[in-house]
C-alpha positions as CSV (number, residue, x, y, z in Angstrom):
1,M,24.2,2.0,24.8
2,N,22.8,-1.4,26.0
3,I,21.4,-4.2,23.9
4,L,17.8,-3.3,24.8
5,K,18.2,0.2,23.4
6,V,19.9,-1.1,20.3
7,G,17.0,-3.5,19.8
8,F,14.4,-0.7,20.1
9,I,16.2,1.6,17.7
10,L,16.3,-1.3,15.2
11,F,12.6,-2.0,16.0
12,G,11.7,1.6,15.2
13,L,13.5,1.3,11.8
14,S,12.0,-2.1,11.0
15,A,8.5,-1.9,12.4
16,V,6.8,-1.0,9.0
17,S,9.7,-1.8,6.7
18,T,11.5,-5.1,7.0
19,K,10.7,-8.5,8.5
20,T,14.3,-9.5,8.9
21,G,15.1,-6.4,10.8
22,L,12.0,-6.9,13.0
23,D,13.1,-10.4,13.8
24,I,16.6,-9.3,14.8
25,S,15.2,-6.3,16.8
26,V,12.8,-8.5,18.8
27,T,15.5,-11.0,19.5
28,L,17.8,-8.3,20.8
29,I,15.0,-6.8,22.9
30,S,14.2,-10.2,24.4
31,I,17.8,-10.9,25.2
32,G,18.3,-7.4,26.6
33,F,15.2,-8.0,28.9
34,V,16.7,-11.2,30.2
35,I,20.1,-9.7,30.8
36,L,18.6,-6.7,32.7
37,C,16.4,-9.1,34.8
38,I,19.6,-11.0,35.8
39,T,21.8,-7.9,36.4
40,E,19.2,-5.8,38.2
41,K,17.7,-8.9,40.0
42,K,14.2,-7.8,39.4
43,F,11.6,-8.5,36.7
44,F,10.1,-5.0,36.4
45,N,11.4,-1.5,37.2
46,T,8.1,-0.8,39.0
47,Q,5.6,-2.7,41.0
48,V,3.1,-4.9,39.1
49,F,-0.2,-3.0,39.4
50,A,-3.8,-4.1,38.8
51,G,-4.5,-4.5,35.1
52,L,-0.9,-5.4,34.2
53,K,-1.2,-8.2,36.7
54,E,-4.3,-9.5,35.0
55,F,-2.8,-9.2,31.6
56,L,0.3,-11.1,32.7
57,Y,-1.6,-13.9,34.4
58,L,-3.9,-14.4,31.4
59,S,-1.0,-14.3,29.0
60,V,0.8,-17.0,30.9
61,I,-2.4,-19.2,30.7
62,F,-2.7,-18.4,27.0
63,L,0.9,-19.3,26.3
64,S,0.6,-22.5,28.3
65,I,-2.5,-23.5,26.3
66,L,-0.6,-22.7,23.0
67,L,2.3,-24.9,24.3
68,V,0.0,-27.8,24.9
69,S,-1.6,-27.4,21.5
70,T,1.9,-27.3,20.0
71,I,3.0,-30.5,21.7
72,F,-0.1,-32.3,20.3
73,S,0.0,-30.4,17.0
74,Y,-1.0,-31.9,13.6
75,D,1.9,-30.0,12.1
76,I,4.5,-29.7,14.9
77,K,7.3,-28.2,12.9
78,N,5.2,-25.1,11.9
79,S,3.6,-25.0,15.3
80,V,7.0,-24.7,17.1
81,K,8.0,-21.9,14.7
82,R,4.8,-20.0,15.3
83,F,5.0,-20.5,19.1
84,I,8.5,-18.9,19.1
85,I,7.2,-15.9,17.1
86,I,4.4,-15.4,19.6
87,L,6.9,-15.5,22.4
88,G,8.6,-12.7,20.6
89,Y,5.4,-10.6,21.0
90,Y,5.8,-10.9,24.7
91,G,9.5,-10.4,24.7
92,L,8.9,-7.1,23.0
93,F,6.2,-6.2,25.4
94,L,8.3,-7.0,28.5
95,G,11.3,-5.1,26.9
96,V,9.1,-2.0,26.8
97,L,8.4,-2.3,30.5
98,K,12.2,-2.3,31.2
99,L,12.8,1.1,29.5
100,K,13.6,3.9,31.8
101,N,13.9,7.0,29.6
102,E,10.7,8.7,28.4
103,K,12.6,10.8,25.9
104,F,14.0,7.6,24.3
105,I,10.5,6.2,24.0
106,K,9.2,9.3,22.2
107,N,12.3,9.2,19.9
108,I,11.4,5.6,18.9
109,L,7.9,6.7,18.1
110,R,9.3,9.4,15.9
111,I,11.6,7.0,14.1
112,I,8.5,4.8,13.3
113,V,6.7,7.8,11.9
114,M,9.6,8.9,9.8
115,V,10.1,5.4,8.4
116,S,6.4,5.2,7.7
117,I,6.5,8.4,5.7
118,I,9.4,7.0,3.6
119,E,7.6,3.6,3.2
120,S,4.4,5.4,2.1
121,L,6.3,7.4,-0.5
122,Y,7.7,4.1,-1.8
123,T,4.1,2.7,-2.1
124,V,3.3,5.7,-4.3
125,T,6.2,4.9,-6.7
126,Q,5.1,1.3,-6.8
127,Y,1.5,2.1,-7.6
128,F,2.0,4.8,-10.2
129,F,5.2,3.6,-11.8
130,G,5.4,-0.1,-11.1
131,F,8.9,0.5,-9.7
132,D,10.5,-1.6,-7.0
133,F,14.1,-1.8,-5.8
134,F,13.8,-4.6,-3.2
135,S,11.1,-7.2,-4.0
136,R,11.8,-10.1,-6.3
137,K,8.1,-10.1,-7.1
138,E,6.9,-8.4,-10.3
139,I,5.3,-5.1,-9.6
140,Y,2.6,-3.7,-11.9
141,K,1.4,-0.2,-12.2
142,H,-2.0,0.6,-10.6
143,C,-2.0,-2.6,-8.6
144,R,-1.7,-3.2,-4.9
145,S,1.4,-1.7,-3.3
146,M,3.4,-3.7,-0.8
147,G,6.3,-1.3,0.1
148,T,9.4,-3.2,1.2
149,L,7.5,-5.9,3.1
150,G,6.8,-8.1,0.0
151,Y,3.0,-8.4,0.6
152,P,0.3,-5.8,0.5
153,N,-1.6,-7.1,3.5
154,D,1.5,-7.0,5.7
155,L,2.0,-3.3,5.0
156,G,-1.8,-2.6,5.3
157,F,-1.9,-4.4,8.7
158,S,1.1,-2.4,10.0
159,F,-0.3,1.0,8.8
160,G,-3.8,0.2,10.0
161,I,-2.7,-0.9,13.5
162,F,-0.5,2.2,14.0
163,L,-2.7,4.9,12.5
164,P,-5.2,5.2,15.4
165,F,-2.2,5.6,17.8
166,L,-0.5,8.1,15.5
167,I,-3.7,10.1,15.0
168,S,-4.1,10.4,18.8
169,L,-0.5,11.8,19.0
170,F,-1.3,14.4,16.4
171,W,-4.6,15.3,17.9
172,N,-3.1,16.0,21.4
173,E,0.3,17.4,20.5
174,K,0.9,21.0,21.7
175,I,4.3,21.7,20.1
176,L,3.6,23.0,16.6
177,K,6.6,21.4,14.9
178,L,5.7,18.0,16.3
179,K,2.0,18.4,15.5
180,I,2.9,19.1,11.8
181,F,5.3,16.2,11.8
182,Y,2.6,13.8,13.1
183,L,0.0,15.3,10.7
184,I,2.4,14.6,7.8
185,G,2.9,11.1,9.1
186,C,-0.9,10.5,9.4
187,I,-1.5,11.7,5.8
188,F,1.3,9.7,4.2
189,M,0.5,6.6,6.2
190,F,-3.2,6.8,5.2
191,V,-2.2,7.2,1.5
192,G,0.1,4.2,1.9
193,L,-2.8,2.3,3.5
194,I,-5.1,3.1,0.6
195,L,-2.6,2.0,-2.0
196,T,-2.2,-1.4,-0.3
197,F,-6.0,-1.9,-1.1
198,T,-6.4,-3.8,2.1
199,R,-10.2,-3.3,2.5
200,G,-10.3,-5.0,5.9
201,A,-7.8,-2.4,7.2
202,W,-9.9,0.5,5.8
203,L,-13.1,-0.8,7.5
204,S,-11.3,-1.6,10.8
205,L,-9.7,1.9,10.9
206,I,-13.1,3.5,10.5
207,I,-14.5,1.4,13.3
208,A,-11.5,2.3,15.5
209,I,-11.7,6.0,14.9
210,F,-15.5,5.9,15.6
211,F,-14.9,4.1,18.9
212,M,-12.2,6.6,19.9
213,A,-14.6,9.5,19.2
214,I,-17.3,7.9,21.3
215,V,-15.2,7.2,24.3
216,R,-13.4,10.5,24.5
217,E,-13.6,13.2,21.9
218,K,-16.7,13.8,19.7
219,K,-14.8,16.2,17.5
220,F,-12.7,13.2,16.5
221,L,-15.6,12.3,14.2
222,L,-14.1,14.9,11.8
223,I,-11.2,12.6,11.3
224,L,-13.7,9.8,10.5
225,C,-15.5,11.9,7.9
226,I,-12.2,12.8,6.2
227,I,-11.2,9.1,6.0
228,I,-14.6,8.0,4.6
229,I,-14.8,10.9,2.1
230,S,-11.2,10.2,0.9
231,L,-12.0,6.5,0.3
232,V,-15.2,7.4,-1.6
233,L,-13.8,10.2,-3.7
234,L,-10.6,8.6,-4.8
235,P,-11.4,6.6,-7.9
236,F,-9.1,3.6,-7.3
237,S,-10.3,3.1,-3.7
238,R,-14.0,3.7,-4.7
239,K,-13.8,0.9,-7.2
240,R,-12.3,-1.4,-4.6
241,L,-15.1,-0.5,-2.2
242,I,-17.8,-1.2,-4.9
243,D,-16.2,-4.6,-5.5
244,T,-16.6,-5.4,-1.8
245,F,-20.4,-5.4,-2.1
246,Q,-20.4,-7.8,-5.0
247,F,-20.7,-10.9,-2.9
248,K,-19.4,-14.0,-4.5
249,E,-18.7,-17.5,-3.3
250,N,-15.0,-17.6,-2.7
251,A,-12.4,-19.3,-0.6
252,R,-13.0,-17.1,2.4
253,I,-16.7,-17.9,2.6
254,F,-15.8,-21.6,2.1
255,F,-13.5,-21.3,5.2
256,L,-16.3,-19.7,7.3
257,K,-18.6,-22.5,6.4
258,H,-16.2,-25.4,7.0
259,T,-13.7,-24.4,9.6
260,P,-16.1,-25.0,12.5
261,E,-16.4,-28.7,11.6
262,F,-12.6,-29.0,12.3
263,I,-12.9,-27.1,15.6
264,L,-15.6,-29.5,16.8
265,K,-13.2,-32.5,16.1
266,R,-10.6,-31.1,18.5
267,P,-12.5,-28.7,20.7
268,L,-10.2,-28.6,23.8
269,F,-6.7,-27.6,22.6
270,G,-7.2,-27.5,18.8
271,W,-5.0,-28.7,16.0
272,G,-1.9,-26.7,16.9
273,L,-0.4,-23.4,15.7
274,D,0.0,-22.9,11.9
275,S,-1.6,-26.3,11.2
276,F,-4.5,-25.0,9.2
277,N,-2.9,-25.5,5.8
278,K,-2.0,-29.1,6.4
279,V,-5.3,-30.1,8.1
280,F,-7.8,-28.2,5.9
281,Y,-6.4,-29.2,2.5
282,E,-6.2,-32.9,3.3
283,K,-10.0,-32.8,3.2
284,Y,-10.6,-30.0,0.8
285,P,-7.7,-30.0,-1.7
286,Q,-9.8,-28.3,-4.4
287,I,-9.6,-24.9,-2.6
288,E,-6.7,-22.6,-3.2
289,A,-4.2,-23.0,-0.4
290,H,-4.2,-20.5,2.5
291,F,-2.3,-20.6,5.8
292,H,-5.4,-19.5,7.9
293,P,-9.2,-19.2,7.5
294,H,-9.1,-15.4,7.1
295,N,-10.8,-14.9,10.4
296,M,-8.7,-14.4,13.5
297,Y,-11.4,-15.9,15.9
298,L,-11.9,-19.0,13.9
299,N,-8.1,-19.4,13.6
300,I,-7.5,-19.1,17.3
301,A,-10.2,-21.6,18.0
302,F,-8.9,-23.9,15.3
303,Q,-5.4,-23.8,16.6
304,S,-5.9,-23.7,20.4
305,G,-9.4,-24.9,21.0
306,I,-12.1,-23.4,23.3
307,F,-9.6,-22.8,26.2
308,G,-7.2,-20.9,24.1
309,F,-10.0,-19.0,22.3
310,G,-11.7,-18.1,25.6
311,T,-8.4,-16.9,27.2
312,F,-7.6,-14.8,24.1
313,L,-10.9,-13.0,24.4
314,L,-10.5,-12.4,28.1
315,I,-7.0,-10.8,27.5
316,F,-8.5,-8.2,25.3
317,Y,-11.6,-7.7,27.3
318,F,-9.6,-6.9,30.4
319,L,-7.2,-4.7,28.4
320,L,-10.0,-2.6,27.0
321,K,-11.8,-2.4,30.4
322,F,-8.6,-1.4,32.2
323,F,-7.4,1.2,29.7
324,L,-10.9,2.7,29.4
325,H,-10.9,3.1,33.2
326,Y,-7.6,4.9,33.2
327,L,-8.5,7.1,30.3
328,K,-9.2,9.9,32.8
329,I,-5.8,9.9,34.3
330,E,-4.3,13.3,35.1
331,Q,-1.2,13.1,33.0
332,E,-2.0,14.3,29.5
333,F,0.5,12.3,27.4
334,T,-0.5,9.2,29.3
335,R,-4.1,9.8,28.3
336,T,-3.0,10.2,24.7
337,V,-1.1,6.9,24.8
338,L,-4.1,5.1,26.3
339,W,-6.5,6.6,23.8
340,G,-4.4,5.7,20.9
341,C,-3.9,2.2,22.3
342,I,-7.6,1.7,22.7
343,G,-8.0,2.6,19.0
344,S,-5.3,0.2,18.0
345,I,-6.9,-2.6,20.0
346,V,-10.3,-1.9,18.5
347,Y,-8.7,-1.9,15.0
348,F,-7.1,-5.3,15.8
349,L,-10.2,-6.9,17.1
350,S,-12.3,-5.5,14.2
351,H,-9.9,-6.6,11.5
352,G,-10.0,-10.1,13.1
353,F,-13.5,-10.7,11.7
354,I,-12.2,-10.2,8.2
355,D,-8.6,-11.5,8.3
356,E,-5.9,-12.8,10.6
357,P,-4.0,-9.8,12.1
358,F,-2.7,-11.9,15.0
359,R,-0.8,-14.1,12.5
360,G,0.2,-11.0,10.5
361,Y,3.8,-10.1,10.7
362,Q,4.3,-6.5,11.7
363,C,0.8,-6.0,13.1
364,P,1.0,-8.0,16.4
365,Y,4.5,-6.7,17.1
366,L,3.3,-3.1,16.8
367,L,0.2,-3.9,18.9
368,F,2.2,-5.4,21.8
369,F,4.6,-2.5,21.6
370,I,1.8,0.0,21.9
371,I,0.2,-2.0,24.8
372,G,3.6,-2.1,26.5
373,L,3.8,1.7,26.2
374,S,0.4,2.1,27.8
375,F,1.3,0.0,30.8
376,W,4.7,1.8,31.0
377,Y,3.1,5.2,31.2
378,I,0.5,4.2,33.7
379,G,3.2,2.6,35.9
380,S,5.6,5.5,35.6
381,K,3.1,8.4,36.0
382,D,0.3,7.2,38.3
383,K,2.1,6.3,41.5
384,S,-1.3,5.9,43.3
385,S,-2.0,2.8,41.3
386,F,0.9,0.9,42.9
């Protein structure tokens, strides 16, 4: 078994459960990709087709801009760390494109689902019993669950980004045993998502499911109704929803008001990755410290300026445009992967208005993994696109 496969098996085990395991897995995958490029003397196993080519070109431009912003960063130490993490997103993505075995890919997906079920069961014990084996943080009954990740939003982000994809697998599965397995995964992951009390993830999931229904399957609105009804009927989630509409002046609103003034001071290449904490609190020390302005779009513009922000938007515009175009591809499982990926991208972009999923830990790794799967299936199934 080569290093790439070992990395992906560890990724499947770590994707929703451990940050350390995820770091190790992405490192192994990136190294495995480089080794295969050298030994096979080629970058990809297939030709680079339209869509993938645009994504790669724009990504190179985006990473180049981030590198410039890192060199001139206001907090260069943290910027270098974050730049390496973002390189890991692409190392994972490129590693997916090097995989050759479809059965192996499906097994990794099933590993992620199985670990998600276990992680969700763990959130239930945390919520109802205040019980925790792993975290050094004190866990209280009937408070936000965090699973084994140490922070509720990290788990909420990871469940939220993967659920649209998992629901698409369930919806289109023809083998009864697998369909039941995916259904159990959807139910448990949704329960775990609720118990993290990550409201941005709830809202973004609703938007993603609605968009998936509009672009392909109107019957999918049934899933949307089940999600909304569940959130409204369950007393603990209903209370959290009611609190959402009690608008109060808080740190997040303060960030929305004042972050643009910093963007205007360095409009071209921004202040550098992960520099928000240092820059913002030098001027506004009275606000509780945060590492980002709780808005992905503001944070991208703050870190990388208008060029980085514009390129970031173009990447996801072309991704959605390309995947929507290929949604009518003949191969059924490829359509399923693309449909789920579209849902995950819409979730990601929607959550970006409320929080910072691109800086979140598990979330962007899972997103780039799913995007990689989409390109892999298009490249391996649709030979006419080469």
